[in-house]
ZAVEXZA-426764 format. One record per residue: x, y, z of N, C-alpha, C in turn. Coordinates in steps of 0.02 Angstrom, whole numbers, padded with zeros to 5 digits, always signed. Each point is the difference from the previous one (the first is absolute). Example, Ala and Ser with C-alpha at 12.3 -4.5 7.8 and 13.67 -1.06 7.14 Angstrom:
+00660-00284+00390-00045+00059+00000+00045+00060+00000-00018+00053-00036+00042+00059+00003-00039+00055+00037
This chain:
-00506+02571+01862+00027-00058+00015-00019-00068-00024-00074-00011+00015-00018-00059-00013+00025-00014-00084-00008+00061-00038-00009+00000-00053+00068-00034-00035+00060+00013+00053+00063-00014-00030+00023-00056+00023-00050-00044+00038+00036-00062+00024-00002-00055-00076-00032+00002-00032+00007-00047-00058+00069+00005-00044+00010+00071-00007+00074+00022-00028+00051-00045+00046-00003+00016+00061+00055-00019+00047+00008-00075+00002-00062-00043-00017-00004-00063+00010+00035-00033-00063-00016+00042-00065+00027-00020-00044+00093+00007-00001+00006+00055+00030+00080+00017+00003+00031-00049+00034-00037-00019+00060+00033-00056+00042+00010-00059-00035-00051-00009-00032-00004-00067-00037+00062-00019-00059+00000+00074-00027+00066-00015-00059+00072+00006+00044+00003+00034+00051+00055-00012+00040+00011-00071+00025-00055-00031+00021+00006-00067+00022+00007-00040-00055-00002+00012-00062+00000-00048-00068+00073+00005-00001+00021+00071-00003+00068+00006-00028+00055-00038+00042-00025+00005+00078+00043-00046+00049+00005-00064-00020-00068-00026-00025+00009-00079+00001+00029-00034-00083+00007+00060-00044+00029-00003-00052+00082+00009-00007+00025+00021+00060+00076+00021+00002+00032-00049-00011-00009-00067+00028+00047-00047-00001-00003-00036-00071-00065-00001-00030-00006-00021-00067+00034+00049-00054+00000+00057+00011+00029+00053-00045+00080-00013+00010+00030-00009+00052+00063-00005-00005+00023-00062-00025-00042-00067-00003+00022-00048-00047-00027+00008-00077-00045+00042-00004-00002+00017-00073+00058+00038-00031+00008+00039+00037+00077+00047-00018+00048-00051-00011+00021-00068+00018+00043-00032+00009-00017-00043-00048-00058-00019-00027-00020-00025-00060+00013+00038-00061-00009+00046+00005+00012+00043-00062+00071+00020-00017+00053-00001+00056+00063+00017-00015+00027-00076-00013-00023-00058+00011+00030-00060-00045-00026+00012-00068-00069+00018-00011-00036+00000-00064+00044+00029-00042+00015+00071+00020+00043+00039-00052+00065-00022-00006+00034-00028+00051+00063-00023-00012+00010-00067-00040-00058-00038-00005+00006-00056-00042-00012+00025-00066-00045+00045-00022-00011+00024-00064+00062+00028-00026+00050+00043+00039+00057+00022-00020+00047-00041-00025+00006-00058+00034+00026-00074-00034-00031-00040-00039-00040+00038-00031-00030-00060-00060-00051-00052+00014-00015+00004+00072-00059-00047+00011-00059+00008-00019-00063-00027-00009-00060+00013-00025-00046-00016+00076-00007+00032+00036-00044-00020+00050-00077+00003+00013-00031-00044+00025-00067-00006+00017-00017+00015+00086-00032+00054-00005-00009+00008+00074-00071+00019+00007-00049-00019+00059-00060+00006+00020+00005+00044+00056-00032+00056+00005+00007+00054+00038-00062-00016+00057+00004+00042+00042-00057-00032+00062-00071+00024-00021-00006+00033-00054-00067+00043-00025-00022-00052-00043+00024-00055-00020-00014-00052-00052-00037-00068+00038-00050-00018-00034-00023-00065+00020+00015-00055-00035+00026-00058+00035+00041-00052-00044-00027-00060+00013-00042-00033-00030-00014-00078+00023+00075-00049+00029-00012-00028+00044+00055-00028+00035+00037+00037+00041-00008-00003+00060+00014+00039+00062+00085-00010+00010+00043+00046+00015+00069-00009+00008+00044+00002-00056-00035+00024-00056+00059-00006-00071+00045+00042+00014+00079-00024-00011+00046+00052+00019+00009+00069-00032+00035+00034+00045-00001+00070-00029+00040+00014-00064+00058-00039-00021+00017+00013-00064+00007-00072-00036-00013+00015-00073+00021-00068-00041+00027+00033-00052+00064-00018-00017+00034+00053-00059+00039-00058-00039+00024+00017-00060+00035-00038-00054+00042+00044-00028+00048-00021-00029+00043+00046-00055+00043-00051-00033+00035+00017-00060+00043-00029-00020+00069+00024+00008+00050-00026+00029+00068+00019+00024+00033+00035-00064+00021+00062+00017+00031+00043-00046+00062-00038-00031+00035-00034+00038+00065-00028-00019-00017-00075-00029-00016-00037+00052-00013-00073-00022-00061-00022-00046-00048+00053-00022-00059-00021-00037-00045-00035+00043+00011-00038+00060-00038-00045+00018-00064+00036+00031-00048-00036-00002-00070+00025+00030+00004-00025+00071-00030+00041+00045-00011-00009+00065-00046+00034+00042-00040-00048+00048-00046+00036+00041+00001-00005+00070-00031+00042+00027+00017+00017+00071-00066+00018+00031-00015-00024+00057-00062+00008+00051+00015+00015+00067-00014+00059+00022+00011+00033+00056-00051+00030+00043-00004-00022+00067-00039+00040+00051+00038+00045+00040-00030+00060+00002+00034+00063+00045-00018+00014+00067+00024-00014+00048-00016+00030+00068+00041+00053+00020-00041+00058+00031+00022+00057+00033+00058-00023+00056-00017-00048+00041+00038-00016+00053+00024-00064+00020+00037-00009+00031+00021-00071+00005-00049-00059+00039-00044+00037+00036-00048-00043+00042-00062+00009-00036-00010+00039-00058-00061-00007-00030-00040-00053-00028-00048-00028+00032-00033-00076-00015-00014-00008-00083+00010-00060+00001-00030-00023-00083-00083+00003+00011-00032+00032-00044-00080+00005-00013-00019-00075-00025-00062+00000-00002-00037-00056-00025+00023-00039-00062+00019-00050-00012+00021-00035-00071+00057+00022-00020+00043+00057+00031+00066+00020-00030+00052-00051-00007+00008-00039+00067+00059-00064-00012-00021-00048-00054-00082-00014-00013-00014-00038-00032+00023+00011-00083-00009+00068-00023+00024+00015-00046+00064-00003-00022+00046+00022+00051+00068-00004-00006+00027-00074-00020-00028-00050+00042+00010-00064-00008-00012-00039-00065-00071+00022-00024-00007-00015-00059+00047+00033-00064+00019+00056-00003+00038+00022-00050+00077-00027+00008+00017-00028+00068+00062-00035+00009+00006-00049-00021-00057-00053+00009-00017-00058-00025+00014-00004-00090-00016+00049-00028+00003+00002-00064+00079+00015-00023+00049+00005+00040+00070+00020-00008-00006+00091-00012-00033+00036+00036+00006+00057-00018+00032+00031+00057+00044+00049-00002+00035+00036+00064-00060+00037+00033+00006-00001+00075-00041+00021+00031+00037+00033+00057-00027+00063+00017+00042+00040+00067-00056+00029+00039+00029+00018+00059-00049+00035+00035+00053+00065+00023-00010+00054-00005+00043+00049+00009-00032+00046+00070+00045+00022+00032-00035+00043+00049+00038+00077+00006-00048+00058-00006+00032+00054-00027+00053+00026+00052-00012-00019+00074+00041+00018+00059+00064-00023+00010+00012-00072-00049+00058-00042-00003+00055+00025-00034+00067+00034+00021+00042+00013-00046+00032-00051-00048-00005-00081+00032+00021-00060-00043-00051-00001-00053-00060-00002+00012-00046-00006-00043+00007+00041-00067+00011+00079+00023+00002+00041-00053+00063-00002-00026+00055-00020+00015+00062-00017-00041-00020-00061-00045-00039-00059+00025-00013-00047-00053-00038+00027-00040-00064+00026+00010-00050+00022-00050+00036+00039-00059+00048+00056+00023+00028+00037-00050+00050-00036-00051+00016-00044+00038+00072-00041-00028-00049-00055-00070-00050-00025+00029-00039-00053-00041-00038+00052-00052-00019+00048+00012-00030+00042-00052+00046+00026-00060+00041+00015+00035+00073+00032-00065+00022-00055-00032+00013-00049+00036+00048-00060-00033-00033-00055-00024-00059-00010+00038-00048-00056-00026+00007-00072+00047-00046-00049-00013+00006-00048+00049+00047-00059-00003+00021-00006-00070+00055-00056-00006+00055+00023+00033+00034-00059+00038+00071+00005+00033-00008+00036+00065-00062+00016+00016+00001+00044+00060+00019-00047+00060+00028+00017+00046-00002-00061+00053-00052-00014+00041-00053+00038+00011-00050+00000+00020-00076-00051-00037+00037-00006-00061-00049-00038-00047+00030-00081-00031-00026-00034+00042+00035-00065-00003-00020-00028-00070-00054-00001-00027-00002-00030-00060-00068+00057-00040+00011+00022-00055-00043+00041-00042-00071-00044-00020+00020-00053-00038-00043-00035-00036+00018-00077+00011-00040-00045+00028+00007-00064+00010+00016-00047-00075+00015-00040+00020+00007-00048-00058-00060-00045-00016-00045+00019-00046-00059-00030-00002-00013-00051-00049-00032-00052+00022+00003-00059-00053-00058+00011-00066+00045-00022-00055-00059+00028-00062-00053-00046+00016-00056+00039-00034-00074-00033+00009-00002-00067-00039-00024-00038+00005-00014-00057-00064-00065+00007-00042-00044+00045+00030-00065+00018-00043+00025+00068-00039-00022-00006-00062+00008+00063-00040-00055+00051+00025+00011+00070-00009-00040+00041+00022-00066-00008-00042+00007-00022-00068-00061-00007-00045-00019-00075+00003+00003-00035+00051-00026-00087+00020-00051-00016-00034-00050+00042-00015-00070-00018-00014+00009-00002-00092+00042+00048-00021-00012+00023-00075+00063-00061-00026+00061-00024+00052+00030-00045-00046-00022-00074+00008-00038-00010+00054-00047-00057-00001-00042-00015-00052-00042+00045-00009-00039+00015-00059+00025-00021-00059+00055+00030-00016+00035-00013-00071+00037-00069-00016+00009-00026+00074+00043-00053-00013-00054-00064+00002-00051-00008+00022-00062-00042-00003-00027+00014-00064-00011+00065-00028-00032+00005-00069+00059-00024-00058+00056+00011+00014+00046-00027-00055-00007-00080-00001+00004-00034+00056+00012-00069-00001-00076-00022-00020-00035+00017+00023-00087-00020-00033+00005+00026-00059+00002+00047-00029-00014+00025-00055+00012-00053-00069-00038-00008-00043+00011-00037-00060+00061+00018-00050+00026+00072+00013+00041+00028-00033+00064-00059+00015+00018-00020+00071+00048-00041+00018+00002-00069-00040+00029-00033-00032-00007-00059-00026+00012-00060+00038-00030-00052-00026+00007-00053+00025+00052-00031+00035+00055-00007-00054+00070+00003+00019+00028+00036+00052-00015+00071+00008+00023+00043+00054-00042-00017+00067-00045-00013-00008-00045-00026+00074+00041-00062+00025+00010-00046-00049+00031-00064+00012+00076+00005+00033+00021+00063-00032+00078+00012+00037-00001+00025+00072-00044+00036+00013-00018+00014+00063-00015-00039+00052-00049-00058-00019-00009-00052+00035+00060-00049+00016+00046-00008-00058+00047-00048+00016+00058+00017+00032+00004+00081+00017+00057+00024+00021+00002-00024+00058+00069-00006+00032+00018+00004+00078-00014+00072+00027-00053+00016+00041-00002+00061+00032+00043+00031+00043+00048-00051+00023+00056+00019+00044+00053+00026-00037+00017-00017-00072+00039+00015-00045-00035+00003-00064-00038+00065-00013-00037+00000-00064+00038+00007-00058-00001-00032-00043+00041+00010-00068-00055+00019-00059-00046-00018-00004-00044+00032-00056+00008+00051-00013-00001+00021-00070-00005+00067-00033-00053+00050+00010-00055-00042+00005-00066+00036+00019+00008+00033+00067+00030-00037+00042-00002+00023+00076+00037+00067-00013+00059+00011-00013+00041+00050-00009-00045+00060-00037-00034-00019-00050-00036+00058-00033-00063+00022+00030-00026-00045+00055-00045+00027+00043+00023+00035+00057+00048-00019+00038+00033+00053+00044+00046+00059-00025+00004+00017-00076+00020+00061-00020-00060+00046-00016-00050-00020+00006-00073+00040-00005+00010+00071+00024-00041+00044-00028+00011+00064+00044-00034-00004+00053+00026+00044+00063-00030-00009+00075+00031-00046+00039+00045-00056-00033+00036-00042+00045+00043+00015+00051+00006-00005+00061+00051+00038+00035+00074-00015-00017+00047+00031+00009+00060-00020-00017+00042-00049+00047-00029+00015+00069+00036-00063+00042-00042-00054+00012-00049-00028-00048-00028-00062+00023+00051-00071+00005-00052-00039+00033+00029-00055+00016-00007-00054-00054+00058-00023-00039-00026-00038-00062-00023-00071+00018+00015-00032+00047-00027-00057+00034-00072+00009+00012-00021+00056+00058-00066-00014+00006-00043+00021-00068+00025+00053-00050-00049+00002-00048+00005-00051-00052+00053-00039+00008-00004-00068-00038-00053-00049+00016-00006+00005+00055-00060-00036+00034-00057+00025-00003-00011+00057-00001-00062+00021-00021-00034+00001-00065+00056+00009-00049-00017-00004-00066-00017-00085-00026+00051-00022+00040-00025-00082-00009-00057-00024+00018-00018+00027+00052-00065-00022+00032-00064+00030-00030+00004+00057-00035-00055+00017-00034-00003-00035-00065+00061-00016-00023-00009-00029-00067-00020-00078+00007+00022-00030+00053-00034-00067+00015-00083+00011+00011-00002+00025+00040-00090+00011+00010-00034+00026-00061+00013+00042-00022-00038+00029-00061-00003-00050-00074+00058-00054+00013-00001-00037-00058-00068-00054+00003-00001-00010+00064-00068-00048+00022-00063+00037-00001+00005+00049+00025-00076+00037+00024-00010+00060-00047+00044+00015-00045-00006+00051-00060+00015+00062+00035-00019+00006+00064+00019+00065+00061+00014-00013+00049+00069+00007+00011+00019-00012+00071-00020+00055+00061-00007+00047-00027-00011+00060+00040-00088-00001+00005-00027+00010+00074-00074+00006+00010+00003+00047+00063-00012+00066-00006+00002+00025+00044-00047+00005+00072-00046-00024-00025-00060-00034+00046+00012-00040+00048+00056-00054-00027+00007-00060+00068+00063-00004+00026-00003+00013+00065+00058+00009+00033+00043-00070+00019+00067+00010-00001+00026-00053-00002-00012-00056+00043-00008+00012+00057-00013-00041+00053-00077-00036-00005-00041+00023-00033-00064-00035-00021+00020-00052-00059+00035+00021-00049+00013-00042-00053+00039-00062+00031+00048+00005+00043+00037-00054+00025-00034-00056+00045-00063+00044+00022-00054-00057+00021-00030-00020-00043-00034+00033-00041-00068-00022-00032+00035-00041-00080+00057+00030-00012+00018-00023-00074-00043+00022-00058-00017-00037-00032-00047+00015-00063-00074-00029+00026-00004-00022+00072-00069-00020+00025-00018-00052-00043+00043-00055-00014-00028-00050-00030+00015-00070+00053+00003+00025+00068+00032-00062+00050-00054+00021+00058-00062+00002+00001-00041+00020+00072+00017-00043+00044+00020+00041+00064+00014-00040+00070+00066-00006+00016+00045+00011-00064+00064+00002+00021+00048+00054-00021+00041+00027+00036+00040+00044-00016+00054-00003-00061+00011+00034-00046+00036+00002-00064+00064-00018+00035+00037+00054+00036+00054+00016+00032+00003-00027+00079+00019-00046+00024-00007-00025+00068+00024+00047+00054-00017-00004+00057+00014+00024+00050+00075+00015+00011+00030-00066+00006+00070-00009+00001+00037+00022-00042-00017+00001-00063+00042+00030-00054-00007+00079-00002-00071+00029+00026+00003+00066+00019+00049+00022+00046+00001-00025+00064+00045+00012+00055+00068-00003-00021+00017-00054-00036+00079+00000-00033+00002+00063-00032-00037+00020-00057+00009+00050-00048+00017+00067+00037-00055+00014+00045+00006+00059+00020+00062+00008+00056+00030-00045+00039+00057-00005+00028+00078+00005-00024-00013-00022-00072+00056-00005-00045+00024+00085-00018+00060+00004+00001+00026+00064-00022+00053-00036-00065+00017+00080-00036+00061-00004-00050-00011-00061-00051+00056-00032-00020-00008-00053-00047-00035-00063+00013-00025-00008+00073-00046-00052+00006-00063+00015-00015-00021+00067+00012-00064+00015-00019-00005+00012-00079+00045+00018-00030+00002+00004-00079-00021-00062-00039+00039-00055+00032-00021-00083-00016-00050-00015+00009-00035+00015+00057-00066-00014+00024-00046+00046-00036+00007+00053-00020-00044+00037-00043-00005-00037-00069+00068-00010-00035-00003-00019-00054-00036-00070-00015-00002-00042+00054-00045-00069-00003-00064+00032-00006-00017+00038+00046-00077+00022+00020-00037+00030-00071+00050+00046-00031-00031+00025-00066-00016-00062-00046+00044-00050-00011-00006-00055-00037-00070-00024+00018-00016-00019+00059-00068-00037+00028-00056+00043-00024+00008+00067+00017-00057+00045-00018-00004+00006-00083+00054-00008-00030-00007-00005-00071-00041-00067-00027+00014-00049+00020-00028-00070-00005-00077+00005+00006-00025+00045+00050-00075-00003+00010-00019+00063-00035+00021+00037-00039-00023+00048-00028-00011+00068+00042+00033-00007+00045-00017+00067+00056+00031+00061-00014-00034+00050+00025+00023+00076-00003-00011+00025+00073+00058+00069+00009-00024+00025+00056+00021+00070-00005+00004+00043+00048+00026+00051+00003+00083+00017+00002+00022+00017-00067+00077-00007-00005+00031+00054+00039-00038+00058-00004+00035+00055+00058+00025-00027+00056-00054-00034+00024+00003-00011+00073+00066-00052+00001-00002-00047-00038+00057-00050+00004+00064+00039-00005+00006+00051-00062+00067+00023-00011+00023+00048+00057-00048+00027+00026+00012+00044+00066+00039-00042+00064-00031-00052+00000+00034-00056+00045+00068-00022-00010+00007-00019-00076+00062-00030-00025+00057+00060+00008-00029+00062-00023+00061+00062+00001+00022+00015+00085-00050-00018+00034+00015+00040+00062+00039-00058+00054-00007-00062-00013+00044-00049+00027+00062+00019+00012+00028-00009+00049+00081+00010+00019+00020+00082-00015-00048+00045-00014+00009+00072-00007-00028+00046+00034-00078-00024+00026-00037+00042+00040-00038-00053+00026+00025-00032+00058-00041-00057+00038-00069+00023+00029+00007+00057+00024-00064+00037+00015-00073-00018-00042+00037+00038-00057-00063-00012-00067-00002-00065-00011+00053-00050-00006-00003-00076-00019-00037-00034+00040+00005+00022+00080-00046-00030+00039-00072+00008+00006-00021+00074-00030-00062+00023-00011-00029-00053-00038+00042-00016-00065-00029-00036-00069-00010-00072+00038+00040-00021+00026-00015-00079+00037-00060+00008+00033-00013+00049+00047-00043-00008+00040-00071+00003-00037-00009+00046-00049-00050+00003-00052-00013-00069-00037+00054-00020-00009-00018-00080-00056-00039-00049+00049+00028+00007+00070-00035-00050+00053-00063+00020+00012-00008+00064+00013-00070+00021+00017-00048-00021-00057+00025+00015-00053-00067-00008-00056-00002-00094-00013+00061-00038+00006-00005-00068+00004-00034-00023+00047-00017+00034+00051-00044-00047+00056-00071+00030-00003+00002+00073-00037-00078+00019-00011-00022-00046-00052+00041-00021-00055-00041-00040-00033-00014-00078+00019+00031-00004+00052-00001-00082+00034-00067+00016+00038-00013+00052+00038-00064+00024+00026-00055-00005-00031+00007+00044-00063-00055-00001-00050-00041-00068-00018+00062-00045-00017-00007-00046-00032-00046-00051+00063+00017-00002+00065-00019-00031+00062-00062+00024+00012-00023+00074+00000-00075+00008+00002-00041-00032-00053+00032+00002-00056-00039-00008-00053-00029-00092+00008+00064-00029+00009-00011-00078+00016-00045-00007+00059-00007+00034+00060-00049-00008+00047-00067+00015-00007-00009+00040-00049-00077+00009-00014-00009-00056-00035
């Protein structure tokens, strides 16, 4: 008898595990049912079963997309599948659903024991999300980004073109003389037609950027210096006035508080001031600030904070040198 005890224990353990997994298996069959139905109607589902280890707890049961067979529109659906009405959410599950929802993706929680959920589930799987009464809006109207995806390449090409010896003196003078709010220079239109420029660019903002680079490169030879932050140069200038700020605190405060056309006018004046002292700074930083103003205020404010931080750091450095 003692020799049979381990076998009995193993058998009892197997039975116990089977009992513990019964509820999970029921939900697994519901997942499989939905999965197969979705594939039948042309969806391409992604599913993580209970045997997989996934970084990011609570990832939804189903993420699937398809091209609608009639309209040709692409649609995406994220669903969390629960066995019963009172089945609780696991850790992180609601956060994942909310994140997808904020991106404009249709999210659903369907419960296998709910006839209403099942009807909605099969209706959406068969007919799609567009126009379904339970789907308020498939995709939100997102504002177009003012920053091209290849921002670094576009800026490098623009700076190189203006600073290049291949651009004639007359062409550079044309960029310096033009009104950035109403650019009329043929050279400007040639620049913004270069490969990689975004289609939805803001003419006035890019007019201001090219105008400023042309002004500063005329005096300094090179307008762009990636090692010099904008805020630092606003304080130090070309370091020919020790003990005083090149751009006063009051002017800085006015500049950072300005928006839209007012900001553009102040920047145009600033570029002329900097050109008069042959100053150069990081033009990628300045262009990022200009492009985000009025479009992405969070990023624009980050740029403002960075300018102010570097300005006052430069002031502190000069003060510490003076004190010594």
